[in-house]
C-alpha positions as CSV (number, residue, x, y, z in Angstrom):
1,M,107.2,90.8,100.2
2,T,103.7,92.6,100.2
3,E,102.5,92.1,96.8
4,F,98.8,91.6,97.4
5,R,96.1,93.5,99.1
6,G,93.1,91.9,100.7
7,V,90.1,92.0,103.1
8,V,90.1,89.6,106.2
9,I,87.0,89.5,108.6
10,A,88.3,88.7,111.9
11,E,85.1,86.7,112.8
12,G,85.9,84.3,109.9
13,L,89.1,83.2,111.7
14,D,89.7,80.6,114.3
15,D,92.5,82.7,115.5
16,P,92.0,86.4,114.6
17,T,95.4,87.2,115.9
18,V,96.8,86.1,112.7
19,I,96.0,89.6,111.3
20,N,98.6,91.0,113.6
21,E,101.2,89.5,111.2
22,L,99.8,91.4,108.3
23,S,100.2,95.1,107.1
24,V,96.8,96.6,108.1
25,Y,96.1,99.9,106.0
26,K,92.4,100.3,107.0
27,A,89.9,98.9,109.5
28,E,86.2,98.8,109.4
29,I,83.6,97.7,112.0
30,T,80.1,97.0,110.8
31,K,76.9,98.0,112.7
32,D,75.2,95.2,114.7
33,G,73.3,92.6,113.2
34,M,75.6,90.7,111.0
35,A,75.5,87.0,111.2
36,I,78.6,85.7,113.0
37,D,77.8,82.0,113.3
38,Y,75.5,79.1,112.1
39,E,73.8,79.2,115.5
40,G,71.7,82.4,114.8
41,H,74.1,84.8,116.7
42,F,74.5,88.3,115.5
43,G,77.1,90.8,116.2
44,R,79.6,93.2,114.3
45,W,82.1,92.3,111.8
46,H,85.7,93.7,112.0
47,A,87.1,93.9,108.4
48,Y,90.7,94.6,107.8
49,Y,92.2,95.7,104.8
50,V,95.7,94.4,104.4
51,R,98.9,94.1,102.2
52,C,100.3,90.7,102.3
53,S,102.5,88.0,100.5
54,K,101.3,84.7,99.0
55,D,102.8,83.0,102.0
56,D,100.5,85.3,104.1
57,I,97.4,84.2,102.1
58,N,98.2,80.7,102.8
59,Q,98.6,81.4,106.4
60,V,95.3,83.3,106.7
61,Q,93.6,80.2,104.9
62,S,94.8,77.9,107.5
63,H,92.8,79.8,110.1
64,M,89.6,80.3,108.0
65,R,86.3,79.1,109.5
66,K,83.8,77.1,107.4
67,G,81.2,79.4,105.9
68,W,83.8,82.5,105.7
69,Y,86.3,83.6,103.3
70,A,89.0,86.2,102.6
71,H,89.9,87.7,99.3
72,F,93.2,89.3,98.0
73,W,93.9,90.9,94.7
74,K,96.8,92.2,92.6
75,G,96.5,93.6,89.2
76,D,93.7,91.7,87.5
77,K,94.1,88.7,89.8
78,I,92.0,88.0,92.8
79,I,92.6,85.0,95.1
80,V,89.6,83.9,97.2
81,V,90.3,81.5,100.1
82,F,87.9,79.4,102.0
83,N,88.8,77.1,104.9
84,D,89.2,74.1,102.3
85,L,89.9,75.7,98.8
86,Q,91.6,78.5,97.0
87,F,90.3,80.1,93.8
88,E,92.2,82.3,91.4
89,L,89.9,84.6,89.5
90,A,90.2,87.3,86.8
91,R,88.8,90.5,88.3
92,D,87.2,91.8,85.1
93,D,86.0,88.2,83.9
94,R,83.1,87.3,86.0
95,S,83.0,83.8,84.3
96,T,85.9,82.9,86.1
97,W,84.2,83.6,89.5
98,R,81.5,80.9,89.1
99,D,83.2,78.1,91.0
100,A,84.3,80.3,93.8
101,V,80.8,81.7,94.2
102,A,79.2,78.1,93.9
103,H,81.7,77.1,96.8
104,G,80.9,80.0,98.9
105,I,77.1,79.3,98.4
106,S,77.7,75.5,99.2
107,Q,79.3,76.7,102.6
108,G,76.1,78.6,103.4
109,I,77.6,82.3,102.5
110,P,74.7,84.3,100.7
111,R,75.0,85.1,97.2
112,D,75.2,88.8,97.6
113,E,78.1,88.5,100.1
114,L,80.3,86.8,97.4
115,D,81.1,90.0,95.4
116,F,84.8,90.0,96.0
117,S,85.1,93.7,95.7
118,T,88.6,95.3,95.3
119,D,89.5,98.9,96.0
């Protein structure tokens, strides 16, 4: 059952072929200059907008690299997955975002990239 929509960045996965198991409805490639690792390498991000189930979200999480996240939404609920933790947020209540943002910052993700935007 495809109940959630989400964004998964291929560079944040240890095995980006996991995206092949999801229903992709949009793909974007950034311009050069995006940080792709902790060693100072830069490149492009390949962002995939997907429809998926909760089981799919768990599968994506099992392939997340440290320092990256994917996020998914349905109604007012947002699920943010890091390599080691999942957070459930309320879309319209930013106070519920604090722990997820703090965890992302602790993994080295810049604050301005922890916006969990939905479409």
